[in-house]
C-alpha positions in Angstrom: -4.4 -13.2 -3.2 -4.8 -14.5 -6.8 -4.4 -12.9 -10.2 -3.2 -9.5 -8.8 -1.3 -6.9 -10.8 0.5 -4.2 -8.8 2.1 -1.2 -10.4 4.3 0.5 -7.9 4.6 4.2 -8.8 6.5 7.0 -6.9 4.5 9.5 -4.9 4.8 13.2 -5.9 8.3 14.5 -5.1 6.7 17.0 -2.6 5.5 14.1 -0.5 8.4 11.6 -0.6 10.0 12.8 2.6 6.7 13.3 4.4 5.2 9.9 3.9 8.1 7.6 3.1 9.7 4.9 5.1 6.9 4.6 7.6 4.0 2.3 8.4 0.9 3.9 9.7 -0.5 1.7 12.4 -2.5 4.3 14.3 -5.8 2.4 13.8 -4.4 -0.8 15.4 -1.6 0.4 17.7 -2.0 -0.3 21.4 -0.3 3.0 22.3 0.1 6.4 20.4 3.9 5.9 20.3 3.4 2.7 18.2 1.2 4.5 15.6 3.8 5.6 13.1 6.6 3.1 12.7 9.8 3.7 10.7 9.9 0.7 8.2 11.1 0.1 4.6 8.2 -0.5 2.3 7.9 -3.6 0.1 5.2 -4.0 -2.5 3.4 -6.5 -0.3 3.9 -6.8 3.4 2.5 -9.3 5.8 3.0 -9.9 9.5 1.6 -12.6 11.8 -0.2 -14.4 9.0 -1.1 -18.1 8.7 -1.6 -19.8 5.3 -1.1 -16.7 3.2 -1.1 -17.6 -0.5 0.1 -15.4 -3.3 -0.8 -17.0 -6.7 -0.2 -15.3 -10.1 0.9 -12.0 -8.6 2.8 -9.6 -10.9 4.6 -6.6 -9.4 6.0 -3.9 -11.7 8.2 -1.1 -10.4 8.1 2.3 -12.2 11.1 4.5 -12.5 11.9 6.9 -9.8 10.8 4.8 -6.8 12.0 6.3 -3.5 14.9 4.6 -1.6 12.5 3.4 1.2 10.9 1.0 -1.3 12.6 -2.4 -1.0 11.2 -5.4 -2.9 8.3 -7.6 -3.9 7.5 -9.2 -0.5 8.3 -8.5 3.1 6.9 -11.1 5.5 7.5 -11.4 9.3 6.4 -13.8 12.0 4.2 -15.9 9.7 3.5 -19.5 8.9 2.5 -21.6 5.8 3.4 -19.0 3.2 2.8 -20.2 -0.4 4.2 -18.3 -3.4 3.1 -19.6 -6.8 3.5 -17.6 -9.9 4.9 -14.4 -8.4 6.9 -12.1 -10.7 8.7 -8.8 -10.3 9.6 -6.4 -13.1 11.7 -3.4 -12.7 13.7 -2.6 -9.6 13.3 -0.6 -6.5 16.5 1.2 -5.3 17.3 -1.0 -2.3 16.5 -4.3 -0.6 16.0 -7.8 -1.7 13.0 -9.2 -3.6 12.1 -11.4 -0.6 12.6 -10.4 3.0 11.4 -13.2 5.2 11.9 -12.8 9.0 10.8 -15.6 11.2 8.5 -16.9 8.4 7.9 -20.6 7.6 7.5 -21.2 3.9 5.3 -24.1 2.8 6.0 -23.9 -0.9 7.6 -21.7 -3.6 6.9 -22.4 -7.3 7.2 -20.4 -10.5 8.7 -17.2 -9.1 10.6 -14.7 -11.2 12.2 -12.2 -8.9 15.3 -10.0 -9.3 18.4 -11.2 -7.5 
């Protein structure tokens, strides 16, 4: 991903409880029970990637983001991650800017993320 601008805005209040804190994997799940999975939601999420590059990516959080929104990037079980020129403005309610689980990072340069 290169030269991407994401503006994270809250869903309508009437939908926050219905849609939030879940990943919808119904199209790729091996069983119906694995279709809807409870999970916090970062601006960008990756799983089982190899060589993912995020270059010149800006993430801006609007006011009123629900509590299940966590941070700029969540990445799990991945290899060769490159972050170059990634910035985050504003702040979701919870979580850290980077949540890396079992992820090998190749390079991080020019990042501006909240602490």
